[in-house]
N, C-alpha and C positions, 0 to 999 in steps of 0.2 A: 899098494903098488910100489915097486922099487925102481929107481933110476940109477944109472952108473955114472959116477963122477970120478974121473982119473982111475978107473978100474975098481973103484970101491962102491959098493951098493949103498944108496942113500934113500931114505924115505921121503916121499913127496910131502910138502907142507900140509898140515891138517886143514880141514875146511875152515876152522876158526882162524888159523893163521892166514889162509888165503883171503878171508874176509877182512882181516885186519890190514893186510897189505893193500887190498883194493880201496879201503877207506882212506888209508894214508896217501895213496896215489891220487885219489879224487880230491882230497884236501889240498895237496900240492898243486894240482891243476887249477883249483878255484883260486888259490892264493896267487898263482902266476897270472891268471886272468884278471884278478883285481889290480895287480900291479900294472898290467897292460892297460886296463880300463882307466887307471889314474892318468897315465900318459895321454890317452885319448881325450880325457875330460879337460885337460889343460892345453890341448893342441889347437891353436888358431888355424892351422893348415887345413883343418877339416871344413872350414867355412868357405863360402864363395868369395868373401872379401879378403880372406887370409888374415883377418884382423881380430876376430872374436872366436872364443871357444865356449864350451859348455860353462866353464868357470866364470866367464864374463858376466853371465846372468845369474849364476848360482855360486855366489862367492862364499867360501868357507867361513870368513869372518862374520858373515851375516846369516849364519845358519843355512847356508846354501840357498839364499835368496838374493835379491838385487837391491842396489842403492836407490833405484827409482822404479816405479811400477811398470812403465812401458819402456823397455830397452830398445835402442836402435839396432836394426839388423838389415838384412838384404845384401846384395852384391856390393853396394856402395855405402852401406850403413845409413841410408836415407829413409828407411821405413821403420815405423814403430810397431811394437807388438799390439795385438788386438785384445789381449787380456793381461792382467797383472802377473808378473813372474811368481810362481809358487815356490815355497821352500821344498827342497828335496829331502829334508830331514824327517826321520820317523815315518817313512812311507812303506817300510818293509812289511808291516802288518795290515796294510789296507786290503780288505777282502775284494774279491772279484765282484764286479757290478752285478747286482740283482735287483729286480723290482720288488722282491719280497724277502726281506732280511729278518732272520730270527737269531737272537742272541744265543751263544753257546753256553747257556747257564742252566740247562736242564728244564727250562720252561719254553716250549716251542709254541705257546698259544698266542704270543704277541707278535704280530707282523709289524716290523718297524719301517716297512715301505722301501722305496728306492734307496740303495746304499752301495757305497764302494766304487771301485774303479779308480784309475789314475787320471790325472788332469782334472780341471775344474768341473767338467761334465762327465767324468768317469767313463770316457768312451774307449779306453784300452785298459787291460787288466795286468799286463806284464811290463816290467821295466824296460825290456828290450824293445817292445813295441812303442812304448812312450818315447824312447830315445829317437825313434825315427821321425817323430813329429817336428821337433825343432831343427833337426839336421837338414831336412828338406823343405821346411816352410820358407816361402819366398821372402817373408819379412823377418826371418830369424837367421839361422846360419846359412841358408840358401846354398846347400852343397851341390845342387843341380840335379845330378842323376847318379845311379849306381856306378856308371862308368867313370864319371868325374871324381866321385868320392873314392872309389877303389884306386884310381890313379894317384890321388893325394896320399892314400895310405901306403901304396907301394913306393912312394918317394920319401916317406918318413923314416927317420933314423931307427924306429922300432919295428920296421917291417921284417928284418931278419929274425927278430924275436918272435914275431907272429908265425913265421915259417917253421920255427922249432916247436912252437906251442900247439900248432894245428897241423893236421895231415894235409898233403897235397890235395886230396879229395875235398877237404873242408875249405880250401882256398881256390877251387877250380875255376870259379867264374866271378865276375864283378859282384853279382848278387850274393854269392857265398862269402866274399870278403866283407861286404857290408853286414851280413848276418854275424860274422865273427866280431865285427866292431861293436854291434849292439849287444851281443852276448857278453862281451868284456865290459862294456859300460854298465850293463845290468849287474854284473858281479861286483863291480866297484861300488855301485849304489847300494848294494846289500851288505857292504862291509861295515863293521862296528863304528867306523868313523861317523856314519850318518845316524846312529842311534846309541850314543854313549851312555845315556842315563847318569850324567854327572852333575846334575843341577843341585841347588840348595834343597829343593823339594825332595829329591832322592836321598840326600844326606839326612834330612829330617825323618824320612820314613825308616832309615836305618838307625835312628837314634843318635846321629852324629852332629846334629845341629838343632836349633830351635827357631821358630818364627819370631820376628819382632812383633810388638803389639799391633802395629799397622798391618803387617802381613797376615797376622792371625785374623784380624777383623775382615780383611779382604777375602781370605779363604772362606770365612763364614758367609759373607755376602755372595760369593761365587756359588756356594752350595744351597743358598736359601731360595726355595721355589717362589717366594713372594717378592724377592728383591732382585739379585742378579740373575738367578735361575740359569746361570751359565752351564751348570752341570747337566742340564737336560740334553745338551748336545756335546759337551766337552767333559766326558766322564773323568772324575778325579779319584777314583778308587781302582784297585786292582781288579782285573777281570777273572773269569772262572779258572783260567790257567794259572793265576797267581803272578802274572807278569806285571811290571809297573804300569801305571795308567798312561795312556797315550794322549789324553786330553782331547779326544775326538770320538764320536760314534761313527764317523765317516758317512753319515747320512746326508741326504739332499734336502736343502732348505731354501726358501725364498725370503729374502730380507727386504725387498723393496728399496734397494739402494738408489742414491741420486746418480744421474747420468754423468759419465766422465767425458767431457767434450774434447779431451786430448786424444781419444781413440779415433783414428781416421774414419772408420766406418760410421761413427756417430755423427759425422757431418751430414749424412743423409737422414733426415727426420723420420723416414719410413723404416730405417734399420733398427733392429733390436737384437741384442744377444740374449737368446732365450734359454741358454744353458742346455738342459737335457733334451729339449725339443728343437734344438737347432740354433744357429745355422751350421755349426762345425760338426756336431753329432747328427747323424743322418737316420738312425734306426728308430727314433721315438718321436718323429715329427707329427705323427697322427695321434699323439696323446697329450691333449691340452693341459691335463692335470700336472704335467711336469714342466710347463713353460715358466721360466723364471727361477728354476731351482738349480743350485750349484752345491758341490760337495763341501762339507764342513772340514776345514783343515785342523791339524793338530795345533795346540797352543804352546807346545814346547818351543822354547827360544823365541816366543812371539815378541818379547821386549827388544830383540835385535832387529826386527823388521822395520822397514821404512814406508811401507804401504800395506793396505789391508783390503780384504775382500776381492772378488773375482775381477773387478774393473779398476781397482786401485784408486777409487775416487776419494778415499780417506787416507790421510798420510801421517797420522800419529796414533799411538796406542790409546792415549787418553781420549781422543775424539772417537775412536772405534768403540770404546766402551760407552761414551756419552751418546753415540748414535742410538744404541739400544734403548737407553733410558729416555731420550727426548725426541725420538723420531715422530711420535704421535702427539706428544704434548707441546712440542716446540718445532714443528716441521719447517718453519721459515729459516731455521738454523742450517738446514741441510738442502733444501730444494729452492729453485728460483721462484721469485714472486712475479706474477704477470702484471701487465699494465693496469689490470682491473683490481690489483691488490690481492688477488687470490694466489695462494701457494700452489705451485704445480707439483703436487706430491706424487711420488711413485712415477717420476717422469722417464724412467728407463724401462718401463714395462707397459704394454698395451693394457687398457682398462679391463678388457675381457678376461685378463689373467690375474687381476688383483686378488681374486679369491684364493690364489695360491700363496699369498704372502703371509708369513707367520705373524700371529697376533698374541703369542704367549708372553707372559711377563719376562722381562720388564717392558716389553711393548704394550701398547694399549693406552687408553685414556683419550681425552679430548683436548684440543688446543687450549692452552691456558691452565690445564690441570697440573697438579704437583707431580713431578716425575717419580718413578719408583726408586730412583737412586739420586741421592744428593751429590754435590760436587765432592764432598768428603768421601762418600761411598765410592765414587768413581776413582778417586786417588787411592783409596785402600785396595780396591780390586787391582788397580795397576801395580801397586806395590807387591801384591801377592803374585801376579803374573811374572814379575821380575825374578821370583824364586824358581821359575822354570827354565832359566838360562843355564846351559851346560858350562862346565869348567869351574864350578864352585870349589873352593878350597876351604874345608872346615877349619 
């Protein structure tokens, strides 16, 4: 087909050229949304208090995690979160939640059980839906309503940019504006900044660096099923696609953690955060086999974190590793001891759900037994985990 340009016949672009142009336009759109998402991520004006932004809890210097487990939020910053702030790094490959997960490795005979989803209980699958949770949570950013958040956006200096980036129909209502906000935040969360793969471990895989002796010992312990056995949940090899290891299988697991009394809801002795089966996730409350289970996080950049596990009860990486090794052999180290001298083990989960608690190595053993990991072993694993921190310079 021909078209006339200034009186001269010109051929329409080929189908291949049209596709190339469409891809280029889409890439430009995504880049613009990522740039807008960055502005939104750092804007305290989105919060009810006008004092905290997404970046207040997800700080880039801490691998998009927080300096304390329970960050203050709410309209007057007088309320604490009810779960530990998770890292937002390396979340782009987390699969959608399913109760029956099969590895993409050509073998579909092994059902890995409940896996995936975002947040500690996997209750949303898309980053744009995840963003809505802290934006409107009364004890987090407390934005109020679609109307109040849309008003804050329209008063922001980047509002004119939004008007050029999206059509009038896409910004026609308060709800539409909020949708464009979460779309843009999701685009930012999926930018390479959140998954750079620039750790020493990655350099070693490329042949650009070597483990120290201690790091090498730690890596061996990490992979040893009779010792650390960390690899059973935190995969340390490339997957079927050949992409670098994420150091998580994204599966759901119950660890029997000690109760964190700093969580406001825990002042009620009858309250329990049961993960997949409630109280924040609502669709699996009738499945007791999921009570006490939470999603396994990636261990990339774990050495930068200041708190661990879903309730933030443990606040050092060394202790997090030691918990696995000594939870059952030295429970008094982790749980309160009653007036009768009995250790109140698994005090953050009703006894009827204790059967859901993982007992694979290095867990197991009786009080007084020798732990599966020595103090030196724990230090060696900690040294290895330090190689997963991004920003390494060979």
